[in-house]
Each structure stands twice: as structure tokens, then as C-alpha cells.
C-alpha positions as CSV (number, residue, x, y, z in Angstrom):
1,M,-121.6,-29.8,-41.5
2,N,-119.2,-27.3,-40.0
3,T,-118.0,-27.2,-36.5
4,E,-120.5,-24.5,-35.3
5,L,-123.5,-26.4,-36.7
6,L,-122.2,-29.7,-35.1
7,E,-122.1,-28.0,-31.7
8,I,-125.7,-26.7,-32.2
9,R,-126.8,-30.1,-33.4
10,D,-125.1,-32.0,-30.5
11,H,-126.5,-29.7,-27.9
12,M,-130.1,-29.9,-29.1
13,A,-129.9,-33.7,-29.5
14,R,-129.5,-34.0,-25.7
15,F,-132.9,-32.4,-24.9
16,P,-136.5,-33.3,-25.6
17,P,-138.2,-33.2,-28.0
18,F,-135.2,-33.1,-30.3
19,D,-133.5,-36.1,-28.7
20,G,-135.9,-38.5,-30.4
21,L,-135.6,-37.1,-33.9
22,D,-134.0,-39.0,-36.8
23,D,-130.5,-37.7,-37.6
24,D,-131.7,-36.2,-40.9
25,L,-134.4,-34.2,-39.2
26,I,-132.1,-32.9,-36.4
27,D,-129.5,-31.9,-39.0
28,D,-132.2,-29.9,-40.8
29,V,-133.1,-28.2,-37.6
30,A,-129.5,-27.3,-36.7
31,G,-128.9,-25.9,-40.2
32,S,-132.0,-23.6,-39.9
33,V,-131.1,-22.0,-36.6
34,D,-130.6,-18.3,-36.1
35,V,-128.8,-17.3,-32.9
36,A,-129.6,-14.2,-30.8
37,Y,-128.2,-12.9,-27.5
38,F,-130.4,-11.2,-24.8
39,K,-129.1,-9.3,-21.8
40,A,-130.6,-10.0,-18.4
41,G,-134.0,-8.2,-18.1
42,S,-134.5,-7.7,-21.8
43,M,-137.7,-8.8,-23.5
44,I,-137.4,-11.8,-25.9
45,L,-141.1,-12.0,-26.9
46,E,-143.5,-9.0,-26.6
47,A,-147.2,-9.6,-26.0
48,D,-149.4,-9.7,-29.2
49,R,-146.5,-9.4,-31.6
50,E,-146.2,-11.8,-34.5
51,L,-144.0,-14.8,-33.9
52,H,-142.6,-17.1,-36.6
53,D,-140.0,-19.0,-34.7
54,L,-139.7,-21.7,-32.1
55,C,-137.4,-20.6,-29.3
56,Y,-134.8,-22.9,-27.8
57,I,-132.7,-21.9,-24.8
58,R,-129.0,-22.6,-25.4
59,S,-127.9,-21.0,-22.2
60,G,-129.3,-18.7,-19.5
61,A,-132.8,-18.5,-18.0
62,V,-136.1,-17.2,-19.2
63,E,-139.3,-16.1,-17.4
64,I,-142.6,-16.6,-19.2
65,Y,-145.6,-14.4,-18.2
66,R,-149.3,-14.4,-18.6
67,R,-151.1,-11.5,-20.3
68,N,-151.8,-9.9,-16.8
69,N,-148.0,-10.0,-16.1
70,D,-148.3,-12.8,-13.6
71,L,-145.3,-15.2,-13.7
72,Y,-146.3,-18.4,-15.6
73,N,-143.1,-20.4,-15.7
74,R,-139.3,-20.3,-15.5
75,L,-137.2,-22.1,-18.1
76,G,-133.6,-22.9,-18.5
77,E,-131.0,-24.6,-20.8
78,G,-132.6,-27.1,-23.2
79,D,-136.2,-25.8,-22.8
80,I,-138.4,-24.5,-25.6
81,F,-141.0,-21.8,-25.7
82,G,-143.2,-20.1,-28.3
83,H,-144.6,-23.4,-29.6
84,F,-148.1,-22.6,-28.3
85,N,-148.0,-19.2,-30.1
86,L,-147.0,-21.0,-33.4
87,L,-150.0,-23.4,-33.0
88,R,-152.4,-20.5,-32.3
89,N,-152.3,-17.9,-35.1
90,N,-148.6,-16.9,-34.6
91,R,-149.4,-14.3,-32.0
92,V,-147.4,-14.1,-28.7
93,R,-149.8,-15.0,-25.9
94,F,-147.1,-15.6,-23.3
95,P,-144.4,-12.8,-23.2
96,A,-140.9,-13.9,-22.4
97,R,-138.1,-12.0,-20.6
98,A,-134.4,-13.0,-20.1
99,M,-133.9,-13.6,-16.4
100,E,-130.1,-13.6,-16.9
101,D,-127.9,-13.2,-19.9
102,T,-129.4,-15.7,-22.4
103,L,-128.6,-17.3,-25.8
104,I,-131.6,-18.3,-27.9
105,Y,-131.7,-20.5,-31.0
106,F,-134.6,-19.4,-33.2
107,I,-136.0,-22.2,-35.3
108,P,-138.2,-21.0,-38.3
109,D,-141.9,-21.9,-38.2
110,S,-141.6,-23.7,-41.5
111,V,-139.2,-26.2,-39.9
112,F,-141.4,-26.4,-36.8
113,Y,-144.4,-27.3,-38.9
114,Q,-142.4,-29.9,-40.9
115,L,-141.4,-31.6,-37.7
116,C,-144.9,-31.7,-36.4
117,E,-146.0,-33.3,-39.7
118,T,-143.2,-35.9,-40.0
119,D,-142.5,-36.9,-36.3
120,D,-145.5,-37.9,-34.2
121,A,-143.5,-37.8,-30.9
122,F,-142.4,-34.3,-31.6
123,A,-146.0,-33.2,-32.5
124,E,-147.3,-34.8,-29.3
125,F,-144.7,-33.1,-27.2
126,V,-145.4,-29.6,-28.5
127,E,-149.2,-30.0,-28.9
128,V,-149.8,-31.4,-25.4
129,E,-148.4,-29.2,-22.6
130,K,-146.3,-31.8,-20.8
131,P,-143.6,-30.7,-18.3
132,R,-140.1,-31.7,-19.3
133,L,-139.9,-34.1,-16.3
134,Q,-143.0,-36.0,-17.4
135,S,-141.8,-36.2,-21.0
136,T,-138.4,-37.5,-19.8
137,V,-139.9,-40.2,-17.6
138,E,-142.4,-41.3,-20.2
139,A,-139.5,-41.5,-22.7
140,Q,-137.5,-43.6,-20.3
141,H,-140.4,-46.0,-20.0
142,K,-140.7,-46.3,-23.8
143,S,-137.0,-46.6,-24.4
144,N,-136.8,-50.2,-23.1
145,D,-138.1,-51.5,-26.4
146,L,-135.4,-53.0,-28.6
147,M,-137.4,-52.4,-31.7
148,S,-137.7,-48.6,-31.2
149,T,-134.7,-47.6,-29.1
150,R,-132.0,-45.8,-31.1
151,V,-128.4,-46.8,-30.6
152,R,-127.4,-43.3,-29.6
153,K,-129.6,-43.6,-26.5
154,L,-127.0,-46.2,-25.2
155,V,-124.0,-43.9,-25.8
156,N,-123.0,-42.1,-22.6
157,R,-119.5,-40.9,-23.5
158,L,-117.4,-40.1,-26.6
159,P,-115.0,-42.9,-27.7
160,L,-111.3,-42.8,-26.9
161,L,-109.5,-41.9,-30.2
162,L,-105.8,-42.9,-30.8
163,E,-103.7,-41.8,-33.7
164,T,-102.0,-44.5,-35.7
165,D,-98.5,-43.6,-34.5
166,T,-99.5,-43.9,-30.8
167,T,-97.3,-46.4,-29.0
168,A,-98.8,-49.5,-27.5
169,Q,-97.6,-48.4,-24.0
170,D,-99.3,-45.0,-24.4
171,A,-102.4,-46.6,-25.7
172,A,-102.6,-49.0,-22.8
173,A,-102.0,-46.2,-20.3
174,R,-104.8,-44.0,-21.9
175,M,-107.2,-46.9,-22.0
176,T,-106.5,-47.7,-18.4
177,G,-106.9,-44.1,-17.4
178,E,-110.3,-43.8,-19.1
179,N,-111.3,-47.3,-17.9
180,V,-112.2,-48.5,-21.3
181,S,-111.6,-51.9,-23.0
182,A,-111.3,-50.5,-26.6
183,A,-110.4,-47.4,-28.5
184,L,-110.8,-46.2,-32.1
185,V,-107.7,-45.7,-34.3
186,V,-107.7,-42.6,-36.5
187,E,-105.2,-40.7,-38.7
188,P,-105.3,-37.4,-40.7
189,A,-107.2,-37.9,-43.9
190,V,-105.1,-38.1,-47.0
191,D,-107.3,-39.6,-49.7
192,A,-110.9,-39.4,-50.8
193,D,-111.4,-43.2,-50.4
194,S,-111.1,-43.1,-46.6
195,V,-113.9,-43.0,-44.1
196,I,-113.5,-39.2,-43.6
197,Y,-115.1,-37.1,-41.0
198,T,-114.6,-33.6,-39.5
199,G,-113.3,-33.6,-36.0
200,A,-114.1,-31.1,-33.2
201,D,-110.8,-29.4,-34.2
202,G,-112.1,-28.8,-37.7
203,R,-109.6,-31.1,-39.3
204,Q,-110.3,-34.0,-41.6
205,W,-109.8,-37.5,-40.1
206,A,-110.0,-41.0,-41.3
207,L,-111.3,-43.9,-39.1
208,R,-108.8,-46.8,-39.5
209,G,-109.8,-49.5,-37.1
210,I,-110.3,-50.5,-33.5
211,L,-107.8,-51.5,-30.7
212,T,-109.1,-53.7,-27.9
213,D,-107.6,-55.3,-24.8
214,A,-107.5,-58.6,-26.7
215,D,-105.4,-57.0,-29.4
216,L,-102.9,-55.8,-26.9
217,R,-102.8,-59.3,-25.3
218,V,-102.7,-61.4,-28.5
219,R,-100.8,-59.2,-30.9
220,L,-98.4,-57.5,-28.5
221,V,-97.7,-59.4,-25.3
222,A,-98.1,-62.9,-26.7
223,E,-95.8,-62.0,-29.6
224,G,-93.2,-60.4,-27.4
225,L,-93.3,-57.1,-29.1
226,S,-92.0,-53.8,-27.6
227,G,-94.3,-51.3,-25.9
228,E,-93.1,-48.8,-28.5
229,T,-94.9,-50.7,-31.2
230,P,-97.4,-48.3,-32.9
231,V,-101.0,-49.2,-32.7
232,S,-101.2,-49.2,-36.5
233,Q,-99.5,-52.6,-36.3
234,L,-101.9,-53.9,-33.6
235,H,-105.4,-52.7,-34.3
236,S,-108.2,-54.7,-36.0
237,G,-108.4,-53.2,-39.5
238,T,-111.8,-54.6,-40.3
239,L,-114.3,-52.2,-38.7
240,I,-117.9,-53.1,-38.2
241,S,-119.9,-50.0,-37.2
242,I,-123.5,-48.8,-36.9
243,Q,-125.2,-45.5,-37.5
244,S,-126.5,-43.7,-34.4
245,D,-130.2,-43.7,-35.6
246,E,-130.3,-47.4,-36.1
247,T,-132.1,-49.5,-33.4
248,V,-130.6,-51.4,-30.6
249,Q,-131.9,-54.6,-32.2
250,E,-129.9,-53.8,-35.3
251,A,-126.8,-53.3,-33.2
252,M,-127.3,-56.7,-31.5
253,L,-127.8,-58.5,-34.8
254,S,-124.7,-56.8,-36.1
255,I,-122.6,-58.0,-33.2
256,L,-124.0,-61.6,-33.5
257,R,-123.6,-61.7,-37.3
258,N,-120.0,-60.5,-37.2
259,N,-118.9,-62.1,-34.0
260,V,-117.5,-58.9,-32.5
261,Q,-117.5,-57.5,-29.0
262,H,-117.3,-53.8,-29.7
263,L,-119.4,-51.7,-32.1
264,P,-118.5,-48.1,-33.0
265,V,-121.5,-45.8,-33.3
266,L,-121.2,-43.1,-36.0
267,H,-123.2,-40.1,-36.8
268,R,-122.7,-40.1,-40.6
269,R,-118.9,-40.7,-40.5
270,R,-118.2,-39.1,-37.2
271,P,-117.6,-41.5,-34.3
272,I,-119.8,-40.5,-31.3
273,G,-119.6,-43.7,-29.2
274,L,-118.2,-47.2,-28.8
275,L,-120.6,-49.9,-27.5
276,H,-119.5,-53.1,-25.9
277,L,-121.6,-56.3,-26.1
278,S,-122.5,-55.9,-22.4
279,D,-124.1,-52.6,-23.3
280,I,-126.5,-54.1,-25.8
281,I,-127.4,-57.6,-24.6
282,R,-130.7,-57.5,-22.9
283,Y,-130.8,-59.9,-19.9
284,E,-133.9,-62.0,-19.2
285,T,-136.5,-60.0,-17.2
286,Q,-137.4,-63.0,-15.1
287,S,-134.0,-63.2,-13.4
288,S,-135.3,-61.9,-10.1
289,L,-137.9,-64.6,-10.0
290,Y,-135.2,-67.3,-10.7
291,L,-133.3,-65.9,-7.7
292,V,-136.3,-66.0,-5.5
293,G,-136.7,-69.7,-6.5
294,S,-133.1,-70.4,-5.6
295,I,-133.5,-68.7,-2.2
296,L,-136.5,-70.8,-1.3
297,N,-134.7,-74.0,-2.3
298,Q,-131.7,-73.5,-0.1
299,T,-131.3,-75.8,2.9
300,T,-128.6,-74.0,4.9
301,L,-127.7,-70.5,5.9
302,R,-124.4,-70.9,4.1
303,G,-126.3,-71.7,0.9
304,L,-128.4,-68.5,1.4
305,A,-125.4,-66.4,2.1
306,G,-123.8,-67.8,-1.1
307,L,-126.5,-66.1,-3.2
308,R,-125.6,-62.7,-1.9
309,H,-123.7,-61.8,-5.0
310,E,-126.7,-62.8,-7.2
311,V,-128.7,-59.9,-5.8
312,S,-126.3,-57.4,-7.4
313,V,-126.4,-59.4,-10.6
314,A,-130.2,-59.4,-10.7
315,F,-130.2,-55.7,-9.9
316,T,-127.8,-54.9,-12.7
317,R,-129.7,-56.9,-15.2
318,M,-133.0,-55.2,-14.3
319,V,-131.5,-51.7,-14.6
320,R,-129.7,-52.4,-17.8
321,D,-132.9,-54.0,-19.1
322,G,-134.7,-50.7,-18.8
323,S,-137.0,-51.6,-15.9
324,D,-138.6,-48.7,-14.0
325,S,-138.1,-48.0,-10.3
326,K,-141.3,-49.8,-9.3
327,V,-140.3,-53.0,-11.0
328,I,-136.8,-52.9,-9.6
329,G,-138.0,-52.0,-6.1
330,T,-140.7,-54.7,-6.1
331,A,-138.2,-57.3,-7.3
332,L,-135.5,-56.5,-4.7
333,A,-138.1,-56.4,-2.0
334,A,-139.4,-59.8,-3.0
335,I,-135.8,-61.1,-2.9
336,G,-135.3,-59.6,0.6
337,R,-138.6,-61.1,1.9
338,S,-137.6,-64.5,0.5
339,F,-134.3,-64.4,2.3
340,A,-136.1,-63.5,5.6
341,R,-138.8,-66.2,5.1
342,R,-136.3,-68.9,4.3
343,I,-134.1,-68.0,7.2
344,L,-137.1,-68.2,9.6
345,E,-138.2,-71.5,8.2
346,L,-134.7,-73.0,8.7
347,A,-134.6,-71.6,12.2
348,E,-137.9,-73.1,13.0
349,E,-136.8,-76.5,11.7
350,E,-133.9,-76.4,14.2
351,L,-135.7,-74.7,17.2
352,G,-139.0,-76.5,16.7
353,P,-142.4,-74.9,15.9
354,P,-143.2,-71.6,17.6
355,P,-145.0,-72.1,20.9
356,V,-147.6,-69.4,20.0
357,P,-148.5,-67.8,16.6
358,Y,-146.5,-64.8,15.5
359,A,-145.8,-62.6,12.5
360,F,-142.5,-61.4,11.3
361,M,-143.0,-58.0,9.6
362,V,-140.6,-55.9,7.6
363,L,-140.7,-52.1,7.7
364,G,-139.6,-49.2,5.5
365,S,-138.5,-49.7,1.9
366,M,-138.9,-53.4,1.9
367,A,-142.5,-53.1,3.0
368,R,-143.2,-50.4,0.4
369,D,-141.6,-52.5,-2.4
370,E,-139.1,-49.7,-2.9
371,Q,-136.0,-51.7,-2.1
372,T,-132.5,-50.9,-3.5
373,V,-129.1,-52.4,-3.2
374,V,-128.3,-49.9,-0.5
375,T,-130.3,-51.1,2.5
376,D,-130.2,-52.3,6.1
377,Q,-132.8,-54.4,7.9
378,D,-135.8,-52.9,9.6
379,N,-138.1,-55.6,11.1
380,A,-140.2,-56.5,14.1
381,M,-142.3,-59.3,15.6
382,V,-146.0,-59.3,16.4
383,L,-146.7,-62.1,18.9
384,S,-150.0,-63.7,19.8
385,D,-151.7,-62.2,22.8
386,D,-151.3,-65.7,24.4
387,Y,-147.6,-64.9,24.6
388,D,-146.1,-65.6,28.1
389,P,-142.6,-64.0,28.5
390,E,-141.7,-66.6,31.1
391,K,-142.6,-69.6,28.9
392,H,-142.0,-68.3,25.4
393,G,-139.5,-65.4,25.7
394,D,-136.3,-67.4,25.1
395,Y,-137.7,-69.1,22.0
396,F,-138.6,-65.8,20.3
397,A,-135.5,-64.0,21.4
398,T,-133.4,-66.8,19.8
399,L,-135.6,-66.8,16.7
400,A,-135.2,-63.1,16.3
401,K,-131.4,-63.3,16.6
402,R,-131.3,-66.1,14.0
403,A,-133.3,-63.9,11.6
404,S,-131.2,-60.8,12.2
405,D,-127.9,-62.6,11.9
406,G,-129.0,-64.5,8.9
407,L,-130.1,-61.4,7.1
408,A,-126.8,-59.8,7.9
409,A,-125.0,-62.8,6.4
410,C,-127.1,-62.4,3.2
411,G,-126.1,-58.7,2.8
412,Y,-128.8,-56.9,4.8
413,A,-126.8,-54.8,7.4
414,Y,-127.9,-54.5,11.0
415,C,-130.1,-51.5,11.6
416,K,-128.0,-48.7,13.3
417,G,-131.2,-47.5,15.0
418,D,-131.9,-51.0,16.4
419,I,-135.2,-51.3,14.7
420,M,-135.1,-55.1,14.7
421,A,-137.0,-57.9,16.3
422,T,-133.9,-58.6,18.4
423,N,-134.9,-55.4,20.4
424,P,-137.4,-56.6,23.0
425,E,-139.3,-53.3,22.5
426,W,-140.1,-54.4,18.9
427,R,-141.0,-58.0,19.8
428,Q,-144.4,-57.7,21.5
429,P,-147.9,-59.2,21.6
430,L,-150.5,-57.8,19.2
431,G,-152.2,-55.9,22.0
432,V,-149.1,-54.0,22.9
433,W,-148.6,-53.1,19.2
434,R,-152.1,-51.8,19.1
435,R,-151.4,-49.6,22.1
436,Y,-148.1,-48.4,20.5
437,F,-149.9,-47.3,17.3
438,T,-152.8,-45.7,19.2
439,E,-150.5,-43.7,21.5
440,W,-148.3,-42.5,18.6
441,I,-151.4,-41.2,16.7
442,D,-153.1,-39.7,19.8
443,N,-149.9,-38.1,21.2
444,P,-147.6,-37.2,18.3
445,T,-144.4,-36.4,20.1
446,P,-141.2,-36.1,18.1
447,E,-140.2,-39.7,19.1
448,A,-143.7,-40.9,18.2
449,L,-143.5,-39.2,14.7
450,L,-140.1,-40.9,14.1
451,H,-141.7,-44.2,14.9
452,C,-144.6,-43.5,12.6
453,N,-142.3,-42.8,9.7
454,I,-140.7,-46.2,10.2
455,F,-143.5,-48.5,11.5
456,F,-146.4,-47.2,9.4
457,D,-144.8,-48.8,6.3
458,L,-145.3,-52.5,7.3
459,D,-145.8,-55.9,5.7
460,C,-145.9,-59.5,6.9
461,V,-143.3,-61.8,5.4
462,H,-143.8,-64.9,7.6
463,G,-146.3,-66.1,10.0
464,E,-149.8,-64.8,10.8
465,E,-150.7,-62.2,8.2
466,E,-153.8,-61.2,10.0
467,F,-151.8,-59.8,12.9
468,V,-150.1,-57.3,10.5
469,E,-153.4,-56.6,8.7
470,T,-155.0,-55.7,12.0
471,L,-152.3,-53.0,12.5
472,Q,-152.7,-51.8,9.0
473,G,-156.5,-51.5,9.6
474,L,-156.0,-49.6,12.8
475,I,-153.8,-47.0,11.0
476,A,-156.2,-46.6,8.1
477,N,-159.2,-46.1,10.4
478,K,-157.7,-43.9,13.0
479,A,-155.2,-41.6,11.1
480,P,-157.7,-39.8,8.8
481,L,-159.6,-38.6,11.9
482,A,-156.5,-37.3,13.8
483,D,-156.1,-33.7,12.6
484,R,-153.4,-33.0,15.3
485,F,-151.4,-36.1,14.3
486,L,-151.6,-35.2,10.5
487,A,-150.5,-31.6,11.2
488,A,-147.6,-32.8,13.3
489,M,-146.6,-35.3,10.6
490,A,-146.7,-32.5,8.0
491,R,-144.5,-30.2,10.1
492,N,-142.1,-33.1,10.7
493,A,-141.9,-33.8,7.0
494,L,-140.5,-30.3,6.4
495,N,-137.3,-31.2,8.3
496,R,-135.7,-32.7,5.1
497,T,-135.9,-30.2,2.3
498,P,-134.7,-30.6,-1.4
499,P,-131.2,-29.2,-2.2
500,L,-132.4,-26.1,-4.0
501,G,-131.0,-22.6,-3.5
502,F,-131.8,-19.6,-5.6
503,F,-133.3,-20.5,-9.0
504,R,-131.3,-23.1,-10.9
505,T,-128.7,-23.8,-8.3
506,F,-128.1,-26.8,-6.1
507,V,-127.2,-26.7,-2.4
508,M,-124.5,-29.2,-1.7
509,E,-123.8,-31.2,1.4
510,K,-120.9,-29.8,3.5
511,N,-120.0,-32.6,5.8
512,G,-117.3,-35.2,5.5
513,H,-117.3,-37.6,2.6
514,E,-120.5,-36.2,1.3
515,N,-118.9,-32.8,0.6
516,K,-119.9,-31.2,-2.8
517,S,-122.6,-33.9,-3.4
518,I,-126.3,-34.3,-3.0
519,N,-127.7,-37.2,-0.9
520,I,-130.5,-38.1,-3.3
521,K,-132.2,-40.3,-0.7
522,R,-132.1,-37.8,2.2
523,R,-132.8,-34.7,0.2
524,G,-135.0,-36.3,-2.6
525,T,-136.7,-39.7,-2.5
526,A,-137.1,-39.9,1.3
527,P,-138.9,-36.6,1.9
528,T,-141.1,-37.3,-1.2
529,V,-142.0,-40.7,0.3
530,D,-142.7,-38.9,3.6
531,L,-145.2,-36.4,2.2
532,I,-146.9,-39.1,0.1
533,R,-147.3,-41.1,3.3
534,I,-149.1,-38.2,5.0
535,H,-151.6,-37.8,2.2
536,A,-152.2,-41.5,2.2
537,L,-152.8,-41.6,5.9
538,A,-155.2,-38.7,5.5
539,C,-157.3,-40.6,3.0
540,G,-157.2,-43.9,4.8
541,S,-155.2,-45.7,2.2
542,R,-153.9,-49.2,3.1
543,A,-151.4,-49.3,0.2
544,Q,-147.8,-49.5,1.2
545,N,-146.0,-48.6,-2.1
546,S,-145.7,-44.9,-2.8
547,F,-147.0,-45.1,-6.3
548,E,-150.0,-47.1,-5.2
549,R,-150.6,-44.6,-2.5
550,L,-150.6,-41.9,-5.1
551,D,-153.3,-43.9,-6.9
552,D,-155.4,-43.8,-3.8
553,I,-154.8,-40.1,-3.2
554,A,-155.8,-39.4,-6.8
555,K,-159.3,-40.7,-6.0
556,T,-159.8,-38.0,-3.4
557,Q,-159.6,-34.2,-3.4
558,L,-156.5,-34.0,-1.2
559,L,-154.4,-33.0,-4.2
560,T,-155.3,-31.9,-7.7
561,P,-154.8,-34.5,-10.5
562,N,-151.9,-32.4,-11.8
563,A,-150.2,-32.3,-8.4
564,V,-150.5,-36.1,-8.1
565,E,-149.0,-36.6,-11.5
566,K,-146.1,-34.2,-10.9
567,L,-145.2,-36.1,-7.7
568,R,-145.4,-39.4,-9.6
569,Y,-143.0,-38.2,-12.2
570,A,-140.7,-36.5,-9.7
571,L,-140.4,-39.6,-7.5
572,E,-139.8,-41.9,-10.5
573,F,-137.0,-39.7,-11.9
574,M,-135.3,-39.3,-8.5
575,S,-135.6,-43.0,-7.8
576,M,-134.1,-43.9,-11.1
577,A,-131.3,-41.4,-10.7
578,R,-130.5,-43.0,-7.4
579,I,-130.8,-46.5,-8.9
580,W,-128.4,-45.6,-11.7
581,H,-126.0,-44.1,-9.3
582,H,-126.0,-47.4,-7.3
583,L,-125.5,-49.3,-10.5
584,Y,-122.4,-47.3,-11.4
585,D,-121.0,-47.9,-8.0
586,V,-121.7,-51.6,-8.2
587,E,-120.1,-51.9,-11.6
588,A,-117.0,-49.9,-10.4
589,G,-116.6,-52.2,-7.4
590,R,-117.4,-49.4,-5.0
591,E,-119.7,-49.7,-2.0
592,P,-123.0,-48.1,-3.3
593,D,-124.0,-44.9,-1.6
594,N,-126.7,-42.2,-2.2
595,N,-124.3,-39.2,-2.8
596,I,-124.6,-37.9,-6.4
597,E,-122.2,-35.3,-7.5
598,P,-124.0,-33.0,-10.0
599,E,-120.8,-32.6,-12.1
600,D,-120.8,-36.3,-12.8
601,V,-124.2,-36.3,-14.5
602,S,-125.3,-35.0,-17.8
603,N,-126.7,-31.5,-18.3
604,S,-130.1,-33.1,-19.1
605,E,-130.2,-35.1,-15.9
606,R,-129.1,-32.1,-13.8
607,H,-132.0,-30.2,-15.4
608,N,-134.5,-32.8,-14.6
609,L,-133.2,-33.2,-11.1
610,K,-133.8,-29.6,-10.5
611,D,-137.4,-29.9,-11.9
612,A,-138.0,-32.9,-9.6
613,F,-136.6,-31.1,-6.5
614,Q,-138.8,-28.1,-7.4
615,V,-141.9,-30.4,-7.5
616,L,-140.9,-31.7,-4.0
617,S,-140.4,-28.2,-2.7
618,N,-143.8,-27.0,-4.0
619,A,-145.5,-30.1,-2.5
620,Q,-143.8,-29.5,0.9
621,S,-145.0,-25.9,0.9
622,F,-148.5,-27.1,0.4
623,L,-148.4,-29.5,3.4
624,Q,-148.6,-26.7,6.0
625,F,-151.7,-25.3,4.3
626,R,-153.4,-28.7,3.8
627,Y,-152.8,-29.8,7.4
628,P,-152.8,-26.7,9.6
629,R,-152.5,-26.9,13.3
630,P,-155.9,-27.7,14.8
């Protein structure tokens, strides 16, 4: 395959539905492509004309129209169109115009029909009109199966290639610079018996071996050799590799059978990645439960604080194991609740039993089961109405401080907004809390709306659960009838908008350390959670988790089924983008944050982020119509 076809193939392999094809099939597709260029404003497909090609957007943007000339859709890099025409008598039903200068790959209908016959996933994708975002999220959920996941799904960068005459010092410097523990050793091909492939430069290369950190330590440093020693004298000549369309299970078995740590991934003979054992081993999915058990068995605060690192370990295992955002969020929230519960139990053992019943409730993401490793503590106390400040105040003030300080020692930072039980305002009898909630709904001032966004996600972690259930019932019964409150909440939810400018562009942050980045929480997941909360309040849902709230909303007519599903997929994709960003920070030894730089993510992920932000933007636009000012 020549260099031009390789470029076509590699580009298409990054986008659905081609990313799931066998290597042979995607090679056939790339070899059949015709390329055409269209200037901005020119027609690509004319209505009612015959069509015998599937259209793939290599670059640029395309607008799809209905027969009445109404805009139907806007598509960008990696999108396909024309497939519905091919499935319905080869006549153009949806005309297409280039929105900007655009490059199109035309794939013959004979190849298209062959793919539909031979690959069920491809057929399902083109026969059922699924948005790209939905298809991506569903594919992510399926990809955690070792038996079906292809090795190429684990490859996220090209391998470092070193020529055989590279010195050990230069090799070590390049490996350090690229933060890798191994590199592949290559040389220009000179004989037909070599493992030969065509490089991106069009030259023929032979793959000779692999150089690892261990090789440098054992074969260079331990032997006292010079840094000028060529890597040809140091690398491991026996090369165990795997083809890119083999399964992850085959990769794991290959590593175990051959007792190696690194596994080159080849497409035919061309190296496209280098996996490490840690990339492949699937950790046990019950690790978060084991951690919860360890927390509840601790007898001292020091013991609890000693488990702080294990939270990051459990988080890393779950993400690498392919868990979705709901599983990860629920597990981390369970861990956080367990810390709080055990801290309170230890405090009660020292201070004595509480003088009156109380409930310690968590708020925000922990209450919603949407916890991540970037979190602070939001909590409050609901005391019995028998509470007497003169008799009981000191006990609960001390207990609240023990809880807050203990959570901070376990990695849950103090709330900068002072939303903690240590604040006397948030340590009140049930009757006072009932008055708080009633006043906030009846008189939705800006301050009240801020409190609602925090306190209306609530869950009991210790003490009298019925106290918290009473407040949840008050919200569920009162909010659906409060039109003024819902309208105010809807307007307030529009204060945080997604980072979209003109079509297909991001609007970056422009302040301080966030410059040239997107705060995926502030501009993505948080406003999505906010608008879902509003619809949930309107339908009287008692669910706390955003996905479960969507389940309740789907039972009503507040949103169309299609709108609910779009929100579900958008929230899942943005949540996982945030989670993966946290993971990369954790593994790099950085303090995790929410600031994603678009240039650091793949083209496919940028594309899907734009789709998710567009779903959020459309959903926000609907709020003002669904909840008008009374």
C-alpha cells in the first residue's frame, strides 16, 4: 500500500463506522476511494440525481438539506453522508452543499454493500440513523470486553523508532523526552528476508528489535559501557509482536506466554504502537468494594488517612478497566461516603453518643453518585427538632469539626464556599431546614438559586435517614407546582454556556492558568447536570443521579425521547472525557484539574466534544421556552 493510501486508511480508521472494521476490509475501502475537492458554496449532491457512492468528509464542512431546502444537518471531518440514498434506490433525497472548502472521499456503492453484508456493526451504523456521539458512547461501552476489543483500540500514539546506529545516550534522551519506557529499533531494509515495511517517508525499513529501560540498565550501565554504544548492541533481538486486529485477550496471552513486558502492535508489517503490560492487564472490577471494606475496618483516623492513595489506585483501575462514568462515579461516591461514615463513628466513640438524633448529609456530586478524583467536601447536618443549642450545641459543633478535618485528612478538601456542617448555618434542626427549602422555592432570589443548585442534590450517609428523606419529599412535592421557581432556575442555568463559537470552533478560557483550555466541568458537565436537575424538579423526581433523573424525565412529556437520549450520550461522553483527563494527570503525577486543551486530544474526541457541547447548547435554548416567566 503506497503512502497516499496509507494516509487515507489511517484517517478513516479513526472514525466510526470504519474504526471497527477488520484490517483487510478497511484496506479494501481505502483502495477503492476516489477523491474530489469542492469549493465553499458548491453542491456536492443534487436532489433526485443518481448516487452510487458513500461520501466521507476528509476535511471541511458540509450542510445537508431536506427536499424543501430546510437545513437538516451540519457535518464535519470524519462524518459520512449519502448512505440513506444508497439504501433507498440510489436517488439523492438529502442534497449536500460544501459549507467551506471541502475534500470528499467517494466510496463505491459496491464496496458499501459488501461492508453491509460482511460487517454487522457497519450495517447497523448505516441502517439505523444514530448520531455519531451515540455511536461513539455505545462503542465505548462495548469496548471493555477482552474477547472483542481489538488491540489497536489501546494504541494512543505511534511508537518511538530508533535507527540501529543511534547511540545509547541519544536513545535514552529521546525516550526520556517522549516519556516512554521502550522504543523499536529499525534500519533501512537491505534484504528480502527482513520484516520490511514502508515508512511514512516512503522508504523501506526493517524492524530489528526493541530497546527497553531494562536493556539500558542491564546491558549498558551494569556492564560499564560507553554512552556512545550503538543500540544495535543493546536491544532485544527477539521480537514478539501482535497484529492490530487481534483481540486484547490475545495480546495478554502473548505477554504471559512469552514473559515480556512490551508488545509492538503492527498493521501488517508496519509498527503503529507499542503496548506495555500495564496497558493490557485488566484489574479486578471489585477493587472499589475492597477499598470500602478496608475503610470501614479502620480503627483510627491515621489508618483512614493512610488509605488516601488507594482512592487514586481504585480510580485508575476502574478507568483502565473500561468502566463507564456511572460506575466510576458511584464507586468513588461510595468510597467518599464510607470515609465520612467511619470518621463519624470514630468521633462518636470518643465523644459519646449524640445527645439527640441527627443526620449527616452529603451534597453535590457525592450525593448524585457522580464523584471524581477532583472534589472537595460539601456536607451539612440535620438535627432533631428536640435540639437545644445550649445543651447540645458544643457536641455537634465538635462532631462537625471532626468530620470536616477527618475528610480533609483523607483527601477531601475543605469547601471554599464553606458549605460544610462546621458552618452553623448548615447545622440546623429539621424544622429549620424545611423552612430553608420552602423559602428558597417560594422566593427564588439569586442567593436562593445558588443554594438550590447545591442543596437539592442530597443524600444521608450517617444517622437518621428519614430526616433527609423528609427534605427530599418536600422538594419533590413542592417544586413541580412552583412555576416561578422553575423559570428562575432555568434562567440561572443559562449562566454557564458550552464553549462553542461559530460552527465547529471552540471558545477557549482566557484567564490565568486556564488560558487556551476548556474547563470541561464548568462549561460542560456542570451545566448539563444543572438543566437535567431542572427537568427532574419539574416532574417530581426523587432521583439524585443525573442518569436516573433522565430515566424519570423520559416517563413524562417534558422532553422528547430523542432529546433525553441525546442528553444521556452527551453527558456520558463529556463525563468520560473529564475522567480520562483526570487519569492522565494522576498518572503523570500532576494535581488533576478540569482544563482540557483541545490540541491534546484526538481529532475524533474533539469532534465528539463539539457534538456534545452542541447538544447542551440546544438543550439550554429549550429551557427558556419550556419554563417561561409566569
